[in-house]
C-alpha positions in Angstrom: 0.0 0.0 0.0 1.4 3.5 -0.9 0.8 6.7 1.1 1.2 10.4 0.2 3.6 13.3 0.7 6.0 13.1 3.5 9.3 11.3 3.3 10.6 8.3 5.3 13.1 9.5 8.0 15.1 7.8 10.7 12.7 9.3 13.3 9.7 7.8 11.5 11.4 4.4 11.2 12.2 4.6 15.0 8.5 5.4 15.8 7.3 2.5 13.6 9.7 0.2 15.3 8.1 1.2 18.7 4.7 0.5 17.3 5.8 -3.0 16.1 7.4 -3.7 19.5 4.2 -2.8 21.3 2.1 -5.0 18.9 4.2 -8.1 19.7 5.0 -7.1 23.3 8.8 -7.3 22.5 11.5 -5.0 23.7 12.1 -2.2 21.1 15.7 -3.2 20.7 14.6 -6.7 19.6 12.7 -5.2 16.7 15.5 -3.1 15.3 16.8 -5.8 12.9 13.3 -6.3 11.4 13.1 -3.0 9.5 14.9 -2.0 6.3 14.3 1.5 4.9 15.0 2.0 1.3 14.0 5.3 -0.4 10.3 5.5 0.6 9.9 1.8 1.0 9.8 0.2 4.4 10.5 -3.6 4.5 9.5 -5.4 7.7 10.6 -9.0 8.1 9.1 -10.9 11.1 11.6 -13.6 12.4 9.2 -16.1 13.9 6.0 -17.9 13.0 3.1 -15.5 13.2 1.7 -15.1 9.7 -1.9 -14.9 10.9 -1.1 -11.6 12.6 0.6 -9.9 9.6 -2.7 -8.6 8.3 -3.5 -7.0 11.7 0.0 -5.5 11.8 -0.3 -4.1 8.3 -3.6 -2.5 9.2 -2.2 -1.0 12.4 0.8 0.5 10.6 -1.2 1.7 7.6 -3.6 3.6 9.9 -0.6 5.0 11.8 0.9 6.3 8.6 -2.4 7.7 7.3 -2.9 9.8 10.4 0.5 11.4 9.8 -0.1 12.0 6.1 2.8 9.8 5.2 1.2 9.1 1.8 4.3 8.0 -0.1 5.6 5.3 2.2 5.2 1.8 0.9 4.9 -1.0 3.4 6.1 -4.5 2.7 5.6 -7.0 5.6 7.0 -10.6 5.3 8.1 -13.5 7.5 11.5 -15.1 7.5 12.0 -17.4 10.5 15.5 -17.3 11.9 17.5 -20.1 13.7 18.5 -19.9 17.3 22.0 -21.1 18.1 22.4 -24.2 20.3 25.2 -25.9 22.3 25.4 -28.7 19.7 26.1 -28.4 15.9 23.0 -27.7 13.9 21.3 -30.3 11.8 21.5 -29.5 8.1 18.3 -28.0 6.7 16.7 -27.6 10.2 16.7 -24.1 11.7 15.1 -24.9 15.1 14.5 -28.0 17.1 11.8 -27.8 19.8 11.4 -30.6 22.3 7.9 -31.2 23.7 8.3 -33.0 27.0 6.5 -34.0 30.1 7.6 -35.4 33.5 5.1 -38.1 33.3 2.8 -39.9 30.8 -0.9 -39.3 30.3 -0.9 -35.5 30.3 -1.4 -35.1 26.5 2.2 -34.5 25.4 1.9 -36.2 22.0 -1.4 -34.6 21.2 0.1 -31.2 22.1 3.2 -31.9 20.0 1.0 -32.8 16.9 -1.4 -29.9 17.3 1.5 -27.4 17.9 3.2 -28.6 14.8 0.1 -28.1 12.7 -0.5 -24.7 14.3 3.0 -23.6 13.3 2.3 -24.9 9.8 -0.8 -22.7 9.7 1.3 -19.8 10.9 3.4 -19.9 7.8 6.3 -22.1 8.9 7.7 -25.3 7.3 7.4 -27.9 10.0 8.4 -31.5 10.7 7.8 -33.8 13.7 9.9 -36.6 15.1 8.3 -39.2 17.3 10.9 -39.9 19.9 8.6 -41.7 22.2 10.2 -45.1 21.7 8.1 -47.0 24.2 4.8 -45.7 22.9 5.0 -44.1 19.5 1.6 -42.5 18.8 2.4 -39.9 16.1 1.6 -42.4 13.2 -1.9 -42.9 14.6 -2.5 -39.2 15.1 -1.3 -38.5 11.5 -3.6 -41.2 10.1 -0.8 -43.3 8.5 0.1 -46.0 11.1 0.8 -48.6 8.4 3.1 -46.4 6.3 6.9 -47.0 6.0 9.5 -44.5 4.9 11.2 -44.9 1.5 14.9 -44.3 0.8 16.4 -42.9 -2.4 20.0 -43.7 -1.6 19.7 -46.6 0.8 21.2 -44.5 3.6 18.6 -41.8 4.4 14.9 -42.2 5.0 12.3 -40.0 3.3 10.0 -38.6 5.9 6.2 -39.3 5.6 3.9 -36.5 4.8 0.5 -35.7 6.3 -1.4 -32.5 5.3 1.8 -30.6 4.7 3.6 -31.9 7.8 6.6 -34.1 7.4 7.2 -36.8 10.0 9.2 -39.8 11.1 8.7 -42.2 13.9 10.0 -45.5 15.3 6.4 -46.6 14.8 6.9 -46.5 11.0 9.9 -48.9 11.3 9.3 -51.5 13.9 6.2 -52.9 15.7 5.4 -51.1 18.9 5.8 -54.3 21.0 9.4 -54.7 19.8 10.4 -51.1 20.6 8.9 -51.4 24.1 11.5 -53.9 25.3 14.6 -51.9 24.2 17.1 -50.9 26.8 18.0 -47.3 27.3 21.3 -47.2 25.3 19.7 -49.0 22.4 16.7 -46.7 22.4 18.9 -43.6 22.5 21.0 -44.8 19.6 17.9 -45.6 17.5 16.5 -42.1 18.1 19.7 -40.4 17.1 19.8 -42.4 13.9 16.2 -41.6 13.3 16.9 -37.9 13.6 20.2 -37.8 11.7 19.4 -40.4 9.0 16.1 -38.8 7.9 16.3 -36.7 4.7 14.5 -33.8 6.2 13.6 -31.0 3.8 14.4 -27.4 4.8 12.5 -26.8 8.0 11.8 -23.8 10.1 10.9 -26.0 13.1 11.3 -29.6 13.9 9.1 -30.7 16.8 10.4 -33.6 18.8 7.8 -35.5 20.8 10.0 -36.7 23.7 9.5 -39.8 25.7 7.8 -39.1 29.1 10.0 -38.8 32.1 13.4 -37.4 32.9 15.6 -40.5 32.7 18.7 -41.4 30.7 17.1 -41.4 27.3 15.8 -37.8 27.9 19.1 -36.6 29.2 21.0 -38.2 26.3 18.8 -36.7 23.7 18.9 -33.2 25.4 22.7 -33.3 25.5 23.3 -34.7 22.0 20.6 -33.1 19.9 20.8 -29.4 19.0 17.6 -28.5 20.8 16.7 -24.8 20.5 14.1 -24.8 23.2 11.6 -27.0 25.1 7.9 -27.0 26.0 6.7 -28.7 29.2 3.2 -30.2 29.1 1.3 -30.8 32.3 -2.1 -31.0 33.8 -3.1 -28.7 36.7 -3.0 -31.2 39.7 -0.1 -31.2 42.1 1.2 -34.7 41.2 1.6 -33.8 37.5 3.1 -30.4 38.4 5.8 -32.1 40.6 6.8 -34.2 37.6 6.7 -31.2 35.2 9.1 -29.4 37.6 11.5 -32.2 37.1 11.3 -31.6 33.4 12.1 -27.9 33.8 15.0 -28.8 36.0 16.4 -31.3 33.5 16.4 -28.8 30.6 17.9 -26.1 32.9 20.8 -28.5 33.7 21.6 -29.1 30.0 21.2 -25.4 29.1 18.1 -25.8 27.0 15.7 -22.9 27.3 12.2 -23.7 28.5 9.9 -21.8 26.2 6.8 -22.3 28.2 4.2 -24.5 29.8 1.2 -26.1 28.1 -1.5 -26.9 30.6 -3.9 -29.6 29.4 -7.2 -30.7 30.9 -7.5 -27.3 32.5 -11.2 -27.6 32.8 -14.2 -29.4 31.5 -17.1 -27.4 30.1 -20.5 -29.0 29.8 -21.8 -28.8 26.2 -25.4 -28.5 27.4 -25.3 -25.8 30.0 -21.8 -24.3 29.6 -20.9 -24.9 33.3 -17.1 -25.4 33.9 -15.7 -27.9 36.2 -12.0 -27.9 37.3 -11.7 -31.7 37.4 -7.9 -31.7 37.9 -7.5 -28.7 40.2 -7.1 -25.2 38.8 -4.4 -22.8 37.8 -1.6 -25.3 38.5 0.2 -24.5 35.2 -0.2 -20.8 35.9 1.6 -21.1 39.3 4.3 -23.3 37.8 5.0 -20.8 35.0 5.0 -17.8 37.4 7.2 -19.5 40.0 9.8 -20.5 37.4 9.6 -17.4 35.2 8.5 -19.1 32.1 5.6 -18.4 29.7 2.2 -20.0 30.1 1.6 -20.9 26.4 -2.0 -22.1 26.8 -4.7 -23.7 28.8 -6.5 -26.4 26.9 -9.8 -28.0 28.1 -10.6 -31.6 28.6 -12.6 -32.0 25.4 -13.7 -35.1 23.6 -13.1 -33.4 20.2 -9.3 -33.3 20.9 -9.3 -37.1 21.8 -11.5 -38.0 18.8 -9.3 -36.2 16.2 -6.2 -37.8 17.8 -7.6 -41.3 17.7 -9.0 -41.0 14.2 -5.9 -39.6 12.6 -7.7 -36.5 11.3 -5.7 -33.5 12.6 -7.9 -31.1 14.5 -6.4 -28.0 13.0 -6.9 -29.3 9.5 -10.5 -30.6 10.0 -11.7 -27.7 12.1 -9.3 -24.8 11.6 -11.7 -22.2 12.9 -12.8 -24.0 16.0 -12.0 -22.3 19.4 -9.6 -25.3 20.1 -7.7 -24.7 16.9 -7.5 -21.0 17.7 -6.1 -21.8 21.2 -3.4 -24.1 19.6 -2.4 -21.4 17.1 -2.2 -18.8 20.0 0.1 -21.2 21.9 2.2 -21.9 18.8 2.8 -18.2 18.1 3.6 -17.6 21.8 6.1 -20.5 21.6 7.7 -19.2 18.5 8.0 -15.7 19.9 9.6 -17.0 23.1 12.1 -18.9 21.0 13.0 -15.7 19.2 13.3 -13.8 22.5 16.0 -16.3 23.6 18.2 -14.8 20.9 18.0 -11.4 22.6 19.5 -12.5 25.8 23.1 -11.4 26.5 25.8 -13.6 24.9 23.5 -15.1 22.3 24.6 -14.8 18.7 22.4 -15.5 15.7 23.6 -18.6 13.9 23.7 -18.3 10.1 23.2 -21.7 8.4 23.6 -22.7 4.9 20.2 -24.3 4.2 20.6 -24.8 0.5 
């Protein structure tokens, strides 16, 4: 869109930078690198997944320019997701690896991982998911292709499976679940590292890893050996789950992996007939955990049969019902997660890693 008479100055660029920082609730200094002024063109490049918000940002800035009679300034807003540096060498073609973990099973970790992956996809990112839950691989079922097996073009690297634009690999595609379930820790860790490194991933903005539940040797080995950019902890609100979630936060802190936030599942049940809410598993536990440990609360998802039905049937919720309140909640959580990952790059001592992703 082109506006009228006044020229683009450093002062105007600085003011627009402040507007963008307020829009995303990000420090002004963290927005500086997003703007490029060229003649009367202003290029704005958002470095994390948030494409559903670009229209709102464009409208906000357009109105700001109009009220100041800046009629000749042309806005161009795009999205180019950047990689966050890690303690381990990056995986070729993968910008960011995000671990989705839980201190215990049964809290909806795998469901969260799949729905966050599809939410990132809908926010304009290229996304893959790796099912690292050796003892209970469920991603193939949730993606609707449990009988599929990966091909190989060179006999050395597996081609990931595809589902509605998401690429994936899982031990569940390779061996029967009952065989994987009896593997010892070192064997499982080695298998997972091979699964990660010997998959021919396309260029990805984010690879979501659905971690095994718990905080044992497998989880520690993966956290230390894989270039994880950040982690998400999934919990339910009751104290017994929160105690285990705290162990997950502690584990990632010890291996210097930033915890991007908390996903609280089963926050409440809402009756479909009368609308009454019941806190079946206590309330606000995830809120307190996030506050006490200074991490973001990414979302609070209800106990809802629709989430379970889509997971069991292999029809992704965000694909089948993209406009439902549940899908909106997952996209909100995914944007918050992506923003928190970017914010890690603003911390002292962090340098932006430049990868050759060709």
